[in-house]
VEXMAR-245828 format. One record per residue (C-alpha): x, y, z; residue in three letters; residue number from 1. Coordinates in nm, 3 decimals, m for minus. Example, Ala and Ser with C-alpha at 12.3 -4.5 7.8 and 13.67 -1.06 7.14 Angstrom:
VEXMAR-245828
xx 1.230; yy m0.450; zz 0.780; res Ala; n 1 .
xx 1.367; yy m0.106; zz 0.714; res Ser; n 2 .
This chain:
VEXMAR-245828
xx 1.488; yy 2.416; zz m1.324; res Met; n 1 .
xx 1.678; yy 2.798; zz m1.318; res Ala; n 2 .
xx 1.748; yy 2.691; zz m1.674; res Tyr; n 3 .
xx 1.442; yy 2.632; zz m1.772; res Arg; n 4 .
xx 1.292; yy 2.964; zz m1.643; res Asp; n 5 .
xx 1.548; yy 3.172; zz m1.782; res Ala; n 6 .
xx 1.502; yy 3.422; zz m2.122; res Pro; n 7 .
xx 1.726; yy 3.481; zz m2.399; res Val; n 8 .
xx 1.959; yy 3.774; zz m2.283; res Cys; n 9 .
xx 1.877; yy 4.084; zz m2.479; res Glu; n 10 .
xx 2.112; yy 4.228; zz m2.720; res Ala; n 11 .
xx 2.328; yy 4.430; zz m2.476; res Gly; n 12 .
xx 2.188; yy 4.319; zz m2.153; res Ser; n 13 .
xx 2.491; yy 4.085; zz m2.035; res Gly; n 14 .
xx 2.654; yy 3.802; zz m2.129; res Asn; n 15 .
xx 2.457; yy 3.485; zz m1.943; res Gly; n 16 .
xx 2.716; yy 3.454; zz m1.699; res Ser; n 17 .
xx 2.723; yy 3.245; zz m1.362; res Glu; n 18 .
xx 2.536; yy 3.578; zz m1.188; res Asp; n 19 .
xx 2.288; yy 3.629; zz m1.457; res Glu; n 20 .
xx 1.960; yy 3.397; zz m1.504; res Ala; n 21 .
xx 1.979; yy 3.412; zz m1.894; res Cys; n 22 .
xx 2.041; yy 3.233; zz m2.243; res Val; n 23 .
xx 2.327; yy 3.373; zz m2.442; res Arg; n 24 .
xx 2.348; yy 3.373; zz m2.804; res Arg; n 25 .
xx 2.687; yy 3.396; zz m3.005; res Val; n 26 .
xx 2.797; yy 3.330; zz m3.339; res Arg; n 27 .
xx 2.989; yy 3.008; zz m3.423; res Gly; n 28 .
xx 3.118; yy 2.820; zz m3.670; res Thr; n 29 .
xx 3.104; yy 2.442; zz m3.782; res Val; n 30 .
xx 3.530; yy 2.294; zz m3.766; res Leu; n 31 .
xx 3.408; yy 1.930; zz m3.850; res Asp; n 32 .
xx 3.164; yy 1.668; zz m3.852; res Arg; n 33 .
xx 3.198; yy 1.275; zz m3.768; res Arg; n 34 .
xx 2.940; yy 1.017; zz m3.771; res Thr; n 35 .
xx 2.936; yy 0.639; zz m3.670; res Gly; n 36 .
xx 2.803; yy 0.337; zz m3.443; res Glu; n 37 .
xx 2.771; yy 0.307; zz m3.057; res His; n 38 .
xx 2.805; yy m0.061; zz m3.060; res Cys; n 39 .
xx 2.730; yy m0.300; zz m2.750; res Thr; n 40 .
xx 2.801; yy m0.687; zz m2.783; res Thr; n 41 .
xx 2.685; yy m0.964; zz m2.563; res Ser; n 42 .
xx 2.802; yy m1.314; zz m2.616; res Gly; n 43 .
xx 2.869; yy m1.605; zz m2.386; res Thr; n 44 .
xx 3.291; yy m1.651; zz m2.501; res Ser; n 45 .
xx 3.470; yy m1.448; zz m2.732; res Gly; n 46 .
xx 3.459; yy m1.140; zz m2.624; res Gly; n 47 .
xx 3.503; yy m0.842; zz m2.860; res Thr; n 48 .
xx 3.754; yy m0.588; zz m2.982; res Ser; n 49 .
xx 3.711; yy m0.190; zz m3.008; res Gly; n 50 .
xx 3.317; yy m0.185; zz m3.042; res Gly; n 51 .
xx 3.339; yy 0.205; zz m3.204; res Val; n 52 .
xx 3.298; yy 0.285; zz m3.539; res Thr; n 53 .
xx 3.333; yy 0.679; zz m3.699; res Thr; n 54 .
xx 3.347; yy 0.846; zz m3.968; res Ile; n 55 .
xx 3.517; yy 1.209; zz m3.953; res Gly; n 56 .
xx 3.524; yy 1.506; zz m4.218; res Gly; n 57 .
xx 3.838; yy 1.603; zz m4.108; res Gly; n 58 .
xx 4.005; yy 1.316; zz m4.243; res Gly; n 59 .
xx 4.284; yy 1.230; zz m4.001; res Gly; n 60 .
xx 4.486; yy 0.894; zz m3.891; res Met; n 61 .
xx 4.325; yy 0.573; zz m3.768; res Ala; n 62 .
xx 4.424; yy 0.411; zz m3.442; res Thr; n 63 .
xx 4.299; yy 0.094; zz m3.244; res Ala; n 64 .
xx 4.039; yy 0.203; zz m2.974; res Gly; n 65 .
xx 4.106; yy 0.583; zz m2.994; res Gly; n 66 .
xx 4.066; yy 0.892; zz m3.257; res Ser; n 67 .
xx 4.267; yy 1.167; zz m3.392; res Thr; n 68 .
xx 4.084; yy 1.355; zz m3.677; res Gly; n 69 .
xx 3.752; yy 1.177; zz m3.650; res Gly; n 70 .
xx 3.835; yy 0.838; zz m3.758; res Val; n 71 .
xx 3.822; yy 0.549; zz m3.522; res Val; n 72 .
xx 3.900; yy 0.185; zz m3.632; res Ala; n 73 .
xx 3.588; yy m0.037; zz m3.647; res Gly; n 74 .
xx 3.615; yy m0.295; zz m3.323; res Gly; n 75 .
xx 3.512; yy m0.664; zz m3.492; res Val; n 76 .
xx 3.284; yy m0.909; zz m3.244; res Ser; n 77 .
xx 3.501; yy m1.265; zz m3.199; res Thr; n 78 .
xx 3.308; yy m1.577; zz m3.113; res Gly; n 79 .
xx 3.062; yy m1.611; zz m2.899; res Gly; n 80 .
xx 2.701; yy m1.714; zz m2.924; res Gly; n 81 .
xx 2.532; yy m1.309; zz m2.809; res Gly; n 82 .
xx 2.413; yy m1.029; zz m3.045; res Gly; n 83 .
xx 2.515; yy m0.680; zz m3.144; res Thr; n 84 .
xx 2.358; yy m0.333; zz m3.112; res Thr; n 85 .
xx 2.444; yy m0.070; zz m3.236; res Cys; n 86 .
xx 2.331; yy 0.292; zz m3.210; res Thr; n 87 .
xx 2.430; yy 0.542; zz m3.491; res Thr; n 88 .
xx 2.528; yy 0.918; zz m3.414; res Tyr; n 89 .
xx 2.569; yy 1.203; zz m3.567; res His; n 90 .
xx 2.834; yy 1.503; zz m3.439; res Asp; n 91 .
xx 2.932; yy 1.868; zz m3.549; res Val; n 92 .
xx 3.224; yy 2.030; zz m3.378; res Glu; n 93 .
xx 3.112; yy 2.356; zz m3.357; res Val; n 94 .
xx 3.358; yy 2.708; zz m3.204; res Glu; n 95 .
xx 3.252; yy 3.018; zz m3.067; res Trp; n 96 .
xx 3.446; yy 3.290; zz m2.916; res Pro; n 97 .
xx 3.590; yy 3.159; zz m2.585; res Gly; n 98 .
xx 3.509; yy 2.750; zz m2.641; res Gly; n 99 .
xx 3.397; yy 2.455; zz m2.839; res Ser; n 100 .
xx 3.242; yy 2.181; zz m2.825; res Ala; n 101 .
xx 3.139; yy 1.845; zz m3.024; res Trp; n 102 .
xx 2.774; yy 1.862; zz m3.016; res Leu; n 103 .
xx 2.472; yy 1.600; zz m3.161; res Ala; n 104 .
xx 2.280; yy 1.678; zz m3.454; res Val; n 105 .
xx 2.037; yy 1.470; zz m3.692; res Gly; n 106 .
xx 2.113; yy 1.302; zz m3.965; res Ser; n 107 .
xx 1.932; yy 1.525; zz m4.178; res Ala; n 108 .
xx 2.143; yy 1.837; zz m4.055; res Thr; n 109 .
xx 2.487; yy 1.620; zz m4.016; res Tyr; n 110 .
xx 2.430; yy 1.572; zz m4.437; res Asp; n 111 .
xx 2.370; yy 1.970; zz m4.499; res Asp; n 112 .
xx 2.656; yy 2.108; zz m4.316; res Val; n 113 .
xx 2.991; yy 2.181; zz m4.372; res Glu; n 114 .
xx 3.299; yy 2.289; zz m4.268; res Ala; n 115 .
xx 3.345; yy 2.667; zz m4.220; res Gly; n 116 .
xx 2.927; yy 2.706; zz m4.205; res Asp; n 117 .
xx 2.774; yy 2.957; zz m3.932; res Arg; n 118 .
xx 2.626; yy 2.853; zz m3.660; res Ala; n 119 .
xx 2.411; yy 3.041; zz m3.366; res Glu; n 120 .
xx 2.545; yy 2.855; zz m3.010; res Val; n 121 .
xx 2.330; yy 2.916; zz m2.704; res Arg; n 122 .
xx 2.544; yy 2.912; zz m2.401; res Leu; n 123 .
xx 2.357; yy 2.855; zz m2.066; res Trp; n 124 .
xx 2.664; yy 2.944; zz m1.765; res Arg; n 125 .
xx 2.955; yy 2.921; zz m2.029; res Asp; n 126 .
xx 2.793; yy 2.580; zz m2.146; res Glu; n 127 .
xx 2.624; yy 2.522; zz m2.470; res Ala; n 128 .
xx 2.264; yy 2.418; zz m2.496; res Val; n 129 .
xx 2.143; yy 2.491; zz m2.843; res Gly; n 130 .
xx 2.271; yy 2.454; zz m3.194; res Leu; n 131 .
xx 2.089; yy 2.659; zz m3.467; res Lys; n 132 .
xx 2.250; yy 2.540; zz m3.824; res Val; n 133 .
xx 2.197; yy 2.439; zz m4.133; res Ala; n 134 .
xx 1.842; yy 2.625; zz m4.065; res Gly; n 135 .
xx 1.787; yy 2.368; zz m3.747; res Arg; n 136 .
xx 1.772; yy 2.392; zz m3.404; res Thr; n 137 .
xx 1.909; yy 2.171; zz m3.169; res His; n 138 .
xx 1.888; yy 2.179; zz m2.784; res Ser; n 139 .
xx 2.126; yy 2.017; zz m2.459; res Tyr; n 140 .
xx 2.042; yy 1.943; zz m2.177; res Ala; n 141 .
xx 2.272; yy 2.100; zz m1.889; res Pro; n 142 .
xx 2.498; yy 1.893; zz m1.694; res Ser; n 143 .
xx 2.336; yy 1.986; zz m1.403; res Ser; n 144 .
xx 2.006; yy 1.813; zz m1.479; res Gln; n 145 .
xx 2.193; yy 1.495; zz m1.559; res Ser; n 146 .
xx 2.402; yy 1.521; zz m1.180; res Gly; n 147 .
xx 2.032; yy 1.540; zz m1.044; res Val; n 148 .
xx 1.944; yy 1.175; zz m1.113; res Ser; n 149 .
xx 2.261; yy 1.019; zz m0.913; res Trp; n 150 .
xx 2.217; yy 1.293; zz m0.595; res Trp; n 151 .
xx 1.809; yy 1.109; zz m0.605; res Leu; n 152 .
xx 1.946; yy 0.795; zz m0.605; res Ala; n 153 .
xx 2.215; yy 0.864; zz m0.319; res Leu; n 154 .
xx 1.953; yy 0.995; zz m0.155; res Gly; n 155 .
xx 1.741; yy 0.660; zz m0.182; res Cys; n 156 .
xx 2.025; yy 0.507; zz m0.026; res Leu; n 157 .
xx 2.063; yy 0.729; zz 0.271; res Ile; n 158 .
xx 1.676; yy 0.692; zz 0.326; res Leu; n 159 .
xx 1.696; yy 0.307; zz 0.318; res Ala; n 160 .
xx 2.063; yy 0.263; zz 0.526; res Ala; n 161 .
xx 1.858; yy 0.528; zz 0.740; res Gly; n 162 .
xx 1.542; yy 0.339; zz 0.797; res Ala; n 163 .
xx 1.686; yy 0.009; zz 0.838; res Trp; n 164 .
xx 1.909; yy 0.129; zz 1.136; res Gly; n 165 .
xx 1.576; yy 0.270; zz 1.279; res Val; n 166 .
xx 1.375; yy m0.088; zz 1.256; res Val; n 167 .
xx 1.696; yy m0.326; zz 1.284; res Ser; n 168 .
xx 1.907; yy m0.127; zz 1.515; res Gly; n 169 .
xx 2.208; yy m0.275; zz 1.380; res Arg; n 170 .
xx 2.323; yy m0.100; zz 1.082; res Leu; n 171 .
xx 2.619; yy m0.399; zz 1.072; res Ser; n 172 .
xx 2.263; yy m0.573; zz 0.877; res Gly; n 173 .
xx 2.360; yy m0.352; zz 0.565; res Leu; n 174 .
xx 2.604; yy m0.549; zz 0.443; res Leu; n 175 .
xx 2.397; yy m0.891; zz 0.401; res Ala; n 176 .
xx 2.354; yy m1.000; zz 0.078; res Phe; n 177 .
xx 1.986; yy m0.915; zz 0.045; res Pro; n 178 .
xx 2.044; yy m0.532; zz 0.080; res Asn; n 179 .
xx 2.236; yy m0.538; zz m0.229; res Phe; n 180 .
xx 1.991; yy m0.503; zz m0.428; res Gly; n 181 .
xx 1.903; yy m0.200; zz m0.266; res Trp; n 182 .
xx 2.186; yy m0.001; zz m0.489; res Leu; n 183 .
xx 1.943; yy m0.129; zz m0.815; res Phe; n 184 .
xx 1.655; yy 0.011; zz m0.666; res Val; n 185 .
xx 1.827; yy 0.341; zz m0.596; res Ala; n 186 .
xx 1.951; yy 0.372; zz m0.969; res Ala; n 187 .
xx 1.572; yy 0.325; zz m1.046; res Gly; n 188 .
xx 1.444; yy 0.640; zz m0.830; res Val; n 189 .
xx 1.690; yy 0.804; zz m0.922; res Gly; n 190 .
xx 1.586; yy 0.781; zz m1.279; res Trp; n 191 .
xx 1.258; yy 0.802; zz m1.244; res Leu; n 192 .
xx 1.320; yy 1.096; zz m1.053; res Gly; n 193 .
xx 1.494; yy 1.263; zz m1.306; res Ala; n 194 .
xx 1.256; yy 1.211; zz m1.508; res Met; n 195 .
xx 0.928; yy 1.362; zz m1.314; res Ala; n 196 .
xx 1.156; yy 1.638; zz m1.261; res Leu; n 197 .
xx 1.250; yy 1.667; zz m1.673; res Phe; n 198 .
xx 1.036; yy 1.461; zz m1.834; res Gly; n 199 .
xx 1.073; yy 1.129; zz m2.046; res Gly; n 200 .
xx 0.980; yy 0.939; zz m2.318; res His; n 201 .
xx 0.683; yy 0.677; zz m2.234; res Val; n 202 .
xx 0.907; yy 0.367; zz m2.319; res Leu; n 203 .
xx 1.188; yy 0.535; zz m2.141; res Val; n 204 .
xx 0.945; yy 0.554; zz m1.835; res Trp; n 205 .
xx 0.813; yy 0.214; zz m1.860; res Gly; n 206 .
xx 1.155; yy 0.082; zz m1.879; res Phe; n 207 .
xx 1.227; yy 0.243; zz m1.598; res Ala; n 208 .
xx 0.967; yy 0.145; zz m1.381; res Ile; n 209 .
xx 0.964; yy m0.174; zz m1.514; res Val; n 210 .
xx 1.375; yy m0.189; zz m1.340; res Trp; n 211 .
xx 1.276; yy m0.044; zz m1.052; res Thr; n 212 .
xx 0.987; yy m0.299; zz m0.975; res Gly; n 213 .
xx 1.204; yy m0.595; zz m1.035; res Phe; n 214 .
xx 1.425; yy m0.461; zz m0.773; res Ala; n 215 .
xx 1.208; yy m0.463; zz m0.555; res Val; n 216 .
xx 1.078; yy m0.762; zz m0.604; res Phe; n 217 .
xx 1.450; yy m0.887; zz m0.565; res Trp; n 218 .
xx 1.537; yy m0.753; zz m0.251; res Val; n 219 .
xx 1.177; yy m0.870; zz m0.147; res Val; n 220 .
xx 1.249; yy m1.250; zz m0.236; res Gly; n 221 .
xx 1.605; yy m1.234; zz m0.102; res Ala; n 222 .
xx 1.477; yy m1.133; zz 0.237; res Trp; n 223 .
xx 1.204; yy m1.391; zz 0.221; res Arg; n 224 .
xx 1.459; yy m1.692; zz 0.108; res Asp; n 225 .
xx 1.711; yy m1.590; zz 0.397; res Gly; n 226 .
């Protein structure tokens, strides 16, 4: 939330360090680019090998499962009766004084950018939260935002355990099979809490609500069935 309220640092006012609540703008350079697919495969037998195919702009050597210079050997699905779901990604590697990072961009930006192009990087406490390149601007959430959901989930588990101890008077009962459903409830609560703080797409909201509701229904049903 401090990042959301932070202004861009004025020229000559500072560098956006830990004790300074502003976003620093620095000049960067595009070093490389890469694109490919993240794939997940479900099946009843056979399994998968690999699973990621990338095409880098910097050449390099192909490896089975790793990458050097931006090229990774693609995975092959073998056997099984399931399906494969793939999501295309586009990244550019940007360097600035004091750091560098691979940052996600849109397909149009990926097509227009080349190694050596100038870019503007926005930093929040030395972490890249914005990129302007090829006339387009991209924003990135700070790592502290993604960490909030885990703390909310942990808080949900602690509250659930405390409530169980107060009501039942025996914490050993937490190891009963139905209570394992609280792990899924906690994940849903953390997910919903993070979106309540930072926003989220309506479809993601819907999925998170269905996830949490089903988890609660499962816990209640498991206890009723003994």
